[in-house]
C-alpha positions, 0 to 999 in steps of 0.5 A, spaced: 440 575 282 447 576 281 452 570 279 455 572 286 450 572 290 447 566 287 454 561 288 453 560 296 446 557 294 449 552 288 455 551 294 450 549 299 446 544 295 452 541 292 454 539 299 447 536 301 449 532 294 455 529 297 452 527 303 446 525 300 450 521 294 444 524 289 448 528 284 441 529 281 440 533 287 445 538 286 443 545 283 446 548 277 451 552 278 451 559 275 456 558 267 462 560 270 463 555 275 461 550 269 469 549 268 470 547 275 464 543 276 467 539 270 474 539 274 471 536 279 466 532 275 471 525 275 474 526 283 465 526 284 465 520 280 470 515 284 467 518 290 460 516 288 462 509 286 466 508 293 461 510 297 454 507 293 451 501 296 448 496 292 440 495 294 442 488 297 447 490 302 443 497 304 441 497 312 434 496 312 431 496 320 425 491 319 430 486 316 438 487 317 443 483 313 444 477 317 452 476 319 453 469 314 459 464 314 460 467 307 461 473 310 465 471 315 470 468 311 470 473 306 473 479 312 477 473 313 480 472 305 481 480 306 484 480 312 489 476 309 491 479 303 491 486 306 495 484 312 500 481 308 502 488 305 507 488 311 510 482 310 512 482 302 518 485 303 521 481 309 525 476 305 527 479 300 531 485 302 537 483 299 534 482 292 531 490 293 538 492 295 541 489 288 535 493 284 535 499 288 543 500 288 544 501 294 547 498 301 543 493 304 543 497 311 538 502 307 533 497 304 533 493 312 530 500 314 523 498 310 520 494 314 521 499 320 518 504 317 512 500 315 512 496 322 511 504 324 506 507 319 502 501 321 502 502 329 500 510 327 494 507 323 493 503 329 492 508 335 489 514 329 485 511 325 482 504 328 479 509 333 474 512 327 470 504 327 467 507 333 464 514 329 464 512 322 461 507 318 465 501 317 462 500 310 464 506 306 471 507 311 474 500 309 472 501 302 476 508 301 482 505 305 482 498 301 482 503 295 487 508 297 492 503 299 491 499 292 492 506 288 498 508 291 501 501 292 502 501 284 507 507 285 511 501 289 510 496 283 513 502 278 518 506 282 526 505 281 528 510 287 528 507 294 527 513 297 520 514 293 519 505 295 520 507 302 516 513 303 509 509 299 511 503 304 510 508 309 503 511 307 500 504 305 502 501 311 498 506 316 492 505 311 493 497 312 490 496 318 482 494 315 483 487 319 484 491 325 476 494 323 473 488 322 474 483 328 470 489 332 464 489 326 465 481 327 464 483 334 458 486 333 454 482 329 457 474 331 451 471 336 456 472 343 455 464 344 459 463 337 463 469 337 470 466 338 468 461 332 467 467 328 473 471 330 477 465 329 475 465 322 479 472 321 484 472 326 486 465 322 485 470 316 491 475 319 495 471 321 495 467 314 497 473 311 503 474 315 506 467 313 503 467 306 506 473 304 513 470 306 512 464 302 510 467 296 514 473 296 520 469 297 519 464 291 516 468 286 522 472 287 526 467 287 524 464 280 521 471 277 521 477 279 520 482 286 516 487 282 512 481 280 510 479 287 508 487 287 503 486 282 500 481 284 499 484 291 496 490 287 490 486 283 488 482 290 487 489 294 483 491 287 479 484 288 478 484 295 476 491 294 470 489 288 468 483 293 468 488 299 464 493 295 458 488 293 457 484 298 460 488 304 453 490 308 453 497 311 452 497 317 450 504 322 455 507 325 455 504 333 456 512 336 451 515 330 451 522 334 458 523 333 464 524 338 469 528 339 476 525 336 481 528 341 476 525 346 475 519 343 483 518 343 483 519 351 478 515 352 482 509 351 486 511 357 479 511 360 477 504 359 484 501 361 483 505 368 477 502 369 477 494 365 482 489 369 480 484 364 482 488 358 489 490 362 489 482 364 489 481 356 493 486 354 499 484 358 497 477 356 497 479 349 504 483 349 508 476 353 505 472 347 506 476 341 513 476 343 515 469 342 511 469 336 516 474 332 522 472 335 522 465 333 520 467 326 526 472 325 530 467 328 529 461 325 532 464 318 539 464 321 538 457 325 536 454 318 541 457 314 547 455 318 549 448 319 547 442 321 542 444 317 544 449 311 537 450 307 537 454 301 532 460 302 526 456 298 526 451 303 526 455 309 520 460 307 516 454 306 516 452 314 511 458 314 506 452 311 507 449 318 504 455 321 499 455 316 497 449 318 495 450 326 491 455 323 486 452 318 485 448 324 483 454 329 476 456 327 474 448 329 477 448 335 475 455 337 468 452 336 470 445 340 473 450 346 473 456 346 465 458 345 464 452 351 468 455 356 471 462 360 476 466 355 481 466 361 481 458 361 483 458 353 488 463 353 491 457 359 490 452 354 494 456 349 499 458 353 501 451 356 501 449 348 505 454 346 510 453 352 510 446 350 512 447 343 517 452 345 521 448 350 521 442 346 524 447 339 528 450 344 532 444 347 532 440 341 532 444 335 540 445 335 541 438 333 534 435 330 529 440 325 524 437 328 524 441 334 523 448 329 517 444 326 513 442 333 514 448 336 512 452 329 505 448 329 504 449 336 507 457 337 502 458 332 496 454 335 498 457 342 498 464 339 492 464 335 487 461 342 490 465 346 489 471 341 481 469 339 479 468 347 482 475 349 478 478 344 471 474 346 473 476 353 475 484 352 468 485 347 464 484 351 466 490 355 463 497 352 460 494 345 460 501 343 467 502 344 470 496 340 474 500 336 478 503 341 478 496 346 481 493 339 486 499 338 489 498 347 490 490 345 493 490 338 497 496 341 500 492 346 499 486 342 504 490 338 509 492 342 511 485 344 512 483 336 517 489 336 520 487 343 520 480 341 524 482 334 529 486 338 530 482 343 530 475 340 535 477 335 540 480 339 540 474 344 541 469 337 547 474 335 550 473 343 548 466 345 544 463 339 538 459 339 537 457 345 538 463 348 533 465 344 529 460 346 530 461 352 527 468 352 521 465 349 520 461 355 521 466 361 516 470 356 510 465 356 512 464 363 510 471 364 504 470 361 501 464 365 503 469 371 498 474 367 493 469 367 494 467 375 493 473 378 486 474 376 480 469 376 475 469 370 469 471 374 473 476 379 470 484 378 477 487 381 484 487 378 487 480 383 484 474 386 480 468 385 476 469 390 468 469 385 470 462 384 473 457 379 468 455 374 471 454 367 464 453 364 460 459 361 453 462 362 449 460 356 449 465 350 454 469 353 461 471 350 466 471 356 462 467 361 457 472 365 455 478 361 449 478 357 449 482 351 444 483 345 447 487 338 446 494 339 445 493 332 438 491 334 437 496 338 438 501 332 433 497 329 428 498 334 430 506 334 430 507 326 423 504 326 420 509 331 424 515 329 421 513 322 414 514 326 416 520 329 417 518 336 424 519 337 424 518 345 420 512 344 425 509 339 430 511 344 426 507 350 425 501 346 433 501 344 435 501 350 430 496 353 432 492 347 440 492 348 438 489 356 439 495 359 432 497 360 430 492 365 436 494 369 433 500 370 427 499 370 428 495 376 432 501 380 425 505 378 429 509 374 424 514 369 424 514 362 428 521 361 435 518 364 434 511 360 434 516 354 440 520 356 444 514 357 443 512 350 445 518 347 450 519 351 456 516 346 462 518 349 461 514 355 468 509 355 466 505 358 460 502 353 452 503 354 449 497 351 452 491 355 448 488 362 451 484 367 445 479 370 441 485 367 444 491 370 447 496 366 454 496 365 
């Protein structure tokens, strides 16, 4: 056989080696290709290290890995110091302008560029969590972000700094991949408490980044902040590589990417609870960014005239509220229907904003009270809304989360823009009054639809506020699709794929509904194979398929 004829065979075996991640399975190429193999050896080794899974983290259908408190805390820690990447530059823009020797207006575009990149990552990367296995996807994103971050630590060019900031912002979406995964893994009756730890980490990262960046830059250099962030990102990568289990994909048969993106609109069209949560999220997140943006102007002006270091320490107040949220979630959010907890959260936020807005111009106690209650209210609302929306479509949780986070992100942008504009026109009271109105709109959205309602408007299905036992949203009985996957893997290993499909459906609490309506096994198999169904498969309300 000639060298030309043998080359395709070698290439095919190389592809199999990449898929199976076992270098020994690759057939040795002809001698003239040895050089190209050596040239590819380093990238291949890096790929194999990134995607290799320690034995204790591998998926075992006989004994699926459990979702433990240490793993929950790890996800929260990773989320905190990943999302912090977006906010290190906020308090040091004047220092960056001086070091890069450019006007302030040029460095002021860096936060905007990073927010745009993050929005792109939310919309185009996060939905892939419904298609790809989460462990390798998350690890690759974290490793890529950390490696690109080296450029931010060493560059002396503002153009390069801005371009790399945009790229790293796109891939800084790993916390938004972890939240749906927690929704998959946590028992429905404990989902709010599990989510609260990750959400607290997410919010903690936003605030602690400002404190760390402002304090270190004030005493040493902004580059130390970025080198510290680099070390934290590689540390997060190592922790996740060692301890993050390799959970199976929720849609292992694959999906068309563009059809998957379009399905987000379909889910919105069919899910009143998701639309309600998105509207509430939009109007609740706007006051958060409006407050933290305009607070600097208030505290730097008479009668306070605080230093930037003291202003940065105000973030510690919000951190205190976040540390309380897991306890609050377990005692309140996990016990009552999500809408009740949302209303409680909005009421806390409203009380804090009113006190801070109308007393903040003459006493610092006002902004302090506002920081605590606003952050507590925002977290309560977000956690409760996620408990509700993650029950909509368990096989599409990443797309559901994308819809919710895009609306929340838009609210943050609007809050920043409107808050700054109103502060410039009418001061602290004007911007705070906008926040009062925004929370009022969120409460109106809560009032439009009751927790037991199937349609878009009304309260005629009842006012009960306690949950049905074992549910996350109060009424939807769920079982993890990972348990269904375990049944399918076992049966598939015995050569009976159809039996595995039927058992998987039944384990997911769907089989009961189909059996009651007299459908045969072929319809059940079609149901579980229909991975593109936007409304989700592994879900039932009162024993019927969704």
